C-alpha positions, 0 to 999 in steps of 0.5 A, spaced: 500 500 500 502 506 497 500 512 502 501 519 499 501 525 502 500 533 500 507 536 501 507 542 506 506 548 502 502 545 496 495 545 498 493 545 491 495 538 490 488 536 493 484 542 492 477 539 492 478 536 499 481 542 502 475 546 499 470 541 502 474 541 509 473 548 509 466 548 507 464 543 512 468 546 518 464 553 517 457 550 516 457 544 521 463 544 525 463 551 527 456 552 527 454 546 532 456 544 539 455 536 538 453 532 545 454 525 542 458 522 536 451 520 533 448 527 533 454 529 529 453 524 524 445 525 523 447 533 522 452 531 517 448 526 513 442 532 513 447 537 511 450 532 505 443 531 503 442 538 502 449 540 499 449 534 494 441 534 492 439 541 493 444 547 493 447 549 486 454 549 485 457 555 481 463 550 479 457 545 476 454 551 472 449 552 477 447 545 478 446 541 484 452 535 484 446 530 483 443 533 477 450 534 474 452 526 476 445 525 472 447 529 466 453 526 465 451 519 466 445 520 461 448 519 454 447 525 449 444 524 442 448 528 438 445 533 433 448 529 427 444 523 429 438 528 427 441 530 420 
């Protein structure tokens, strides 16, 4: 098993997870005071459902991640097929 780490001072090597971690920290970890681990899990599950299914993302052309996933999985009919 090869384990690779992000080199110090090179956060752009994994910008996706850095962005997600910042969003999760500001919207969940900084916002709630959890009493139990199960409470943290439940709040996280609800937040993930909203984040992936209800909130449009600029980086996805203002689609939700779920809409974008469905769009990329659906085969598109090319215009040349109709000509």
